[in-house]
Wavefront OBJ file of the C-alpha trace (Angstrom):
o trace
v -211.073 -200.505 44.611
v -209.607 -201.319 41.203
v -210.479 -203.505 38.370
v -207.794 -205.276 36.453
v -207.958 -207.141 33.029
v -205.213 -209.653 32.776
v -204.353 -212.109 29.851
v -201.494 -214.560 30.177
v -200.076 -216.299 27.121
v -197.453 -219.031 27.455
v -195.212 -219.354 24.575
v -192.707 -222.066 23.670
v -194.883 -224.753 24.612
v -195.402 -228.180 22.867
v -199.194 -227.404 21.691
v -201.107 -224.415 20.617
v -203.839 -225.283 23.060
v -203.572 -223.351 26.283
v -206.588 -224.496 28.345
v -204.521 -226.472 30.809
v -202.422 -223.408 31.400
v -205.493 -221.462 31.865
v -207.002 -224.062 34.528
v -203.697 -223.696 36.357
v -203.811 -220.129 36.649
v -207.422 -220.130 37.672
v -206.320 -222.223 40.833
v -204.255 -219.263 41.829
v -207.375 -217.153 41.889
v -209.460 -219.611 43.620
v -206.653 -220.088 46.456
v -205.829 -216.269 46.720
v -205.780 -215.165 50.204
v -206.330 -211.615 49.106
v -209.849 -210.268 49.072
v -210.570 -210.343 45.316
v -213.450 -211.489 42.865
v -212.763 -212.602 39.578
v -214.676 -213.289 36.172
v -213.254 -215.685 33.634
v -213.995 -214.721 30.080
v -213.083 -216.323 26.884
v -210.084 -214.106 26.230
v -208.892 -212.690 29.621
v -209.707 -212.493 33.197
v -211.177 -209.661 35.043
v -210.228 -209.159 38.758
v -211.411 -206.650 41.279
v -210.010 -205.874 44.636
v -207.409 -203.379 46.300
v -204.813 -202.625 43.729
v -201.881 -204.052 45.799
v -203.605 -207.267 46.259
v -204.346 -207.420 42.525
v -200.896 -206.805 41.473
v -199.648 -209.396 43.900
v -202.154 -212.113 42.484
v -201.343 -211.093 38.779
v -197.578 -211.757 39.853
v -198.309 -215.174 40.988
v -200.538 -215.886 37.962
v -197.779 -214.834 35.709
v -195.516 -217.440 37.154
v -197.750 -220.430 36.477
v -197.001 -221.183 32.907
v -193.241 -221.096 33.720
v -193.963 -223.824 36.585
v -195.719 -225.940 33.770
v -193.026 -225.902 31.279
v -193.443 -222.683 29.282
v -190.256 -221.205 28.221
v -191.782 -217.536 27.639
v -195.082 -215.981 28.963
v -196.438 -212.670 27.844
v -198.766 -211.105 30.120
v -200.885 -208.023 29.374
v -202.570 -205.888 32.185
v -205.076 -203.055 31.868
v -205.876 -201.370 35.114
v -208.945 -199.367 36.001
v -208.451 -197.572 39.262
v -211.255 -195.149 39.918
v -210.955 -193.280 43.132
v -213.928 -190.763 42.926
v -216.440 -193.501 43.650
v -216.304 -197.286 44.086
v -216.974 -199.211 40.827
v -217.564 -203.094 40.570
v -217.651 -205.301 37.538
v -221.472 -205.454 37.896
v -221.694 -201.822 38.110
v -219.884 -201.071 34.945
v -222.191 -203.670 33.085
v -225.204 -202.109 34.573
v -224.256 -198.774 33.439
v -223.703 -199.909 29.707
v -226.867 -202.017 29.910
v -228.945 -198.868 31.159
v -227.647 -196.719 28.324
v -228.905 -199.451 25.741
v -232.632 -199.216 26.710
l 1 2 3 4 5 6 7 8 9 10 11 12 13 14 15 16 17 18 19 20 21 22 23 24 25 26 27 28 29 30 31 32 33 34 35 36 37 38 39 40 41 42 43 44 45 46 47 48 49 50 51 52 53 54 55 56 57 58 59 60 61 62 63 64 65 66 67 68 69 70 71 72 73 74 75 76 77 78 79 80 81 82 83 84 85 86 87 88 89 90 91 92 93 94 95 96 97 98 99 100 101
């Protein structure tokens, strides 16, 4: 299982506000047929699942701002693909929290 952090920034829009674009992108996550889990954060979205599934979902997410009128889209992706053991978003957070005690 992999964990992907993705940030999608629509450019060439009429406003500096991107909330409507973010909401449209979240619809892709909610409707995804792939077996994924996601966590929306103030600055990006974290998705976990099989890498091929994640990349397919990110590709669809990238297209959403274009369909909503953006003239340019900048998408940044960070992939954490650990193969020696299975990791989850929660496991990564617990690991840090345990070290803080």
